[in-house]
N, C-alpha and C positions, 0 to 999 in steps of 0.2 A: 437488800439484805447484807449483813456483814457478820463476820465471826470475831469474837473478842475473848480475851482472857477473863476468867478461867473457863475455857471450853464452852462458850455460849454462842448461840445463834440468835441474832436479832433481826427482825424484819420491820421495815418502816413504811409508812405511807409516803409515796414518792412526791407528794405535793407539799406536805407539811413537816415531814420527817418525824412525825409522832410515831411512837413504837406501837406496832400492831400485834407483835408476837415476840416473846422472849423465851427461848428454850435454854434452860441451864443444863450444863453437862450433856450437851448433844453428842459428844464423843469423849472417850478417855484421851484427852489432848487433841483438840481439833487443829488441823493444819492448813486446810485449803477449802475454797468455796468457788462454785461456778453456777451459772444460771442459763436456762434456755426455755423459752415459752413460759409456762407457768411453773416449771420445776426449778427448784434450788437444790444443788447437790453439795454435800459437805463430805470431807474425808478426814481421817484422823490416824493417830499412831496406834489405835486399836485395830487397824487393818480393815476397817469398814468404810463403805460409802453409803451415805443415807440421802434419800430423796425426800424433799418436802414440797408440798403444794402451797404456793404462796397465797392462795385464796382461803386456806383453811386456818382455823384458830387452834387446831389440835396441836398438842405439844409432842405428839408421837410422829415419827417419820412415816410417810406413806409406803416406803420401800427401803429395805436394808440389803445391801449387796456385800457378800463375803469375799474378801480377797484371799491371798495365799498365806496369811498369818503375819506378814511383815507390815510395819507401819507405813502409812501412805503420806506422800508429800505434795501431790499435785492431783488435780481432778479437772475434767472437761466434760461437757454435755453437748449433744447434738442430736435432735430428733429422737430416734429410738436407742441411740448408743450413748454409753457412759464410759469414759476412760479414766484410769487412775495410775499413778506412778508410785513406786515404792522408794523408801528412804534407806540409805546406807548408813548403818550405825557403827561401822568399823573405821579404824584410822586410815586404812588403805583401801584399795579396790574391793568391792563386795558384790554380792549377788543382788541384782536389782532387776525389777520387772516392770513392763508396761502391760496393764490388764485392761481388757475391754469386755463390757457386758452389753447384751441386748435386753432392754428392760421388758420386752415382751416374753422373754424366757429367762427370768432373773435368777434361777436356782443355782446356776454355775456360770463361770466366765465363758464368754464366747471366744476370746483370744487371750493367750498369755505369751508375751514376747520377753524372754528372759536372757537373751544373749547380746542384745544391742547396746546396752549401757552397763557400766560397772561402778557408777556412783549415783548419788541422789538425783532423782528426776526433779527438775525445777519448774518446768512449765509443760503443759499439754494444750493442744488446740486443734480443732477440726477445721478442715478446709472450708472456706465460706460457701462453696457451691457443691463440691464433691465430698459429701459427708462421710464417705468411707475412708478418706485420706486423713491421716492423723500425724501431726507434728509433735515430736518430743524434744526436750532439751535437758541437759544434765550438767552437773558440776564436773563431769569427766571431759568437758569441752566439746562434746558431740551434739549435733542436731540430727535427728533421724526422721525420715518420712516413711510411714507404714501405710500399706493398702490393707485396711482391716477386713476386707472381704476375702483375704487369703489367710489360711490357717498356718501354713508352714512359714516360719520366721524368715528363713533365707529368701523365700520368694516374696514375702510380704514387704520386706525392706526395699523400697524403690530408690532411695538416695540417702547418703550420709554426708554431712558437712562437718569439717573439723574447724572449730572456732578458735583453736589454739589457746583458749582460756575458759575457765568455768563460765557457764552461761547463766546469767541472772534472769533474763526473760527473752522470749522469742514469740514471733507471730507471723502469720501469713500477711504480707503487705499487699499482695495482689494474687490473682489466681496462679501466677507462674513465678512468684518471688517470695522469699522468706527473709525476715530481718531478725537480728539478734543483738542484744546488749550483754556484754560480759560483766563479770563481777568487778572488773576494774574500769567500767564505764566506756569500753571500746564498742563501737557500733560496726556491724558487718551486715552486708546484704548478699544473698545467694540466689542464683537462678535455679529454678526447678526444671529439671530435664524433661523433655517431651518423651512420651512412651516410645516413639519410634527412634529416639536418639540413645536410649539407655543401652541398647545392644551394640552400638557402634563405638569402636575404640577411638575414632578420629574426631569425635564431638566431645568437647570439654565444657562443662557448665561454667558460666561466668560468675565471678564474685568480686565485690569491692569492699575494701577495708577503709573505714572512715576515721579510725583512731578514736582517741578520747574526745567525747563530744561535750564534756562539761563546760568548757570555755565558751563554745559556740552557743550553748543553751543558757549561759549565765547561771549555772547551777553547781552545787557542791556534790550532788548525787543524782542519778537517774532513777526515777520511780518505775516507769513502765513504757512499753511500746504498744499503743492501743489503736484499735479501729473503731470508728463510729458504727453504731448498730444498724443504720439505714443501708439496706442493700443497694438502693437506687443511686445514692451519692456517697458511698463509703469513702472515708478519708482516714489517713494514718496520722497520728499525733505522737510526739515524744513528750513525756512528762518529766520535768526536772524539779527538784526541790533545792532551795538554798537556805542553809542554816543561818548564815550571817544576816541576810536580809529578812529571814523568816517569811519566805514567799514560795509560791508554787507557780510554775510557768508551763503552759501547754503550747507546743510549737508544731505547726503542720509540717509533715514530711511529704514532699510532693515529688512524684515520679517525673523524670526528665526523659521521656521516650525518645526524643531526637538525639540524645547523647548515647543511647544504647542501653543494653541490659544492665540492671543493678545500679543505675545512676539515679540518685534521688538528691533533693536539695531541701534544706530548711527554709521555710517561707516566713522569715522573721516579721514581716509587716503584718501578718495575721496572728502572730503569737499573742496569747492572753496571759497576763500575770494576775494572780490573786494575792494581794498584800496580806500579810499576817499569817497566811497558811495555817499551819498547826503549831504556831509558836516555835519553841525550841525543839520540838519533837519531830521525828522522821515521819514523812507521809508514806503510807503503806500501799494504798490503792486509790485508783481514780476511775470513775465511770462517766462516760459522756452520754447524756440523754439526748433524744432526738429533738427536743424543744428548746435548745440553746441553754440547757442547764448542765452543770457539772457537779458530781458528788465526789467528795474526797473523804478518806478516813486516815487517821494517824495514830501514833503511839500515845497521844494525849487522851485517847479514849473517846474521841468525838467523831461524829460524821457531820460534814458541813456541805451545804448547798451553795453553789455560786451561779451567777447568771453571766453568760457570754454576750 
C-alpha cells in the first residue's frame, strides 16, 4: 500500500503490483501510512487516523480514530495499539502531541502525551517485542521513549535522546538500541537504558555519532533507516538515493557487539544498488519483503519492485 497525491490510498497485489484498491480522498490531505498484520493505517491533516483492511475491496475505512483536532504527521501500528503524532504549523515551537489508541476501545484516545515535543513529529515506531514501548522523533531534535501502559506523561517517558538536529527518521535497531538520521544526513545511535539503571545517577547511556553518512553510502540523500520484517533474522538497512547516478542503494548496518554498545558498521560487500531508481525524482519510501524483493516509491508517482 502507498499514499499518493492528491490524498489517495492505493493498495497493490504484492506479486504483480497490479492495483487492487484505489481510495480517492482518503483524508483531507493524507500525510502518513503504516501497516501491521492485515491493517493499513493512514493519517492526515484532518486530524484523523483511518484503519483499512487490506483484504477488503470496500472504499470505506473499517475504523476511524479521532485525534485532538490538530493535523497528523506520523502514524504507527502494533497489535491492538495505534499511535499518531501531530504537526506544528507555527513558525516557532508549538503544541504537539503523541496520541495512542487501543482499537478495542476506539471511541477515545488511550493516551495523550502533550509535553514531550514542541515541533512536528516525524516518525513513530513500536518496539519490536515490547509493544507497549513507543519511540517518537521530531524536528525539535528529540527522540522520546514512552511506556504507553502508563497514563501520566512524566512517568511514561522512560528516556529522551537529544539528537542536536531535526530528526528525519528513527527506528529501533535492536531491543536495546535506537538509531536516527537527521535532516542533514547525520547518523546517531543511542543505547536504551535498562529499567534498573534509570534510577541510578552513575549510569549514563552510551551514544555514538557517526556524522554525515552520504559519502560512505555513495548517496546524495538518505531515504530511511529500516528493519526487515522477519523477526527470526531481522536486519537493519540504510537506504540512500543518488540523484546524479539516478540510483538507490540499500546497505546493511551490522552491529559490532565486540566493540561495545552503539557500535555498528556498514557492510558494503552486501550492499545492493538498483540502477535507474526513480529517475531524477526523490525516493520517498522503501519496503523490504521477506522473499528477497524490495519495493520503492518515489516522487515520479511510481511504485517499483526489485529483486535482491
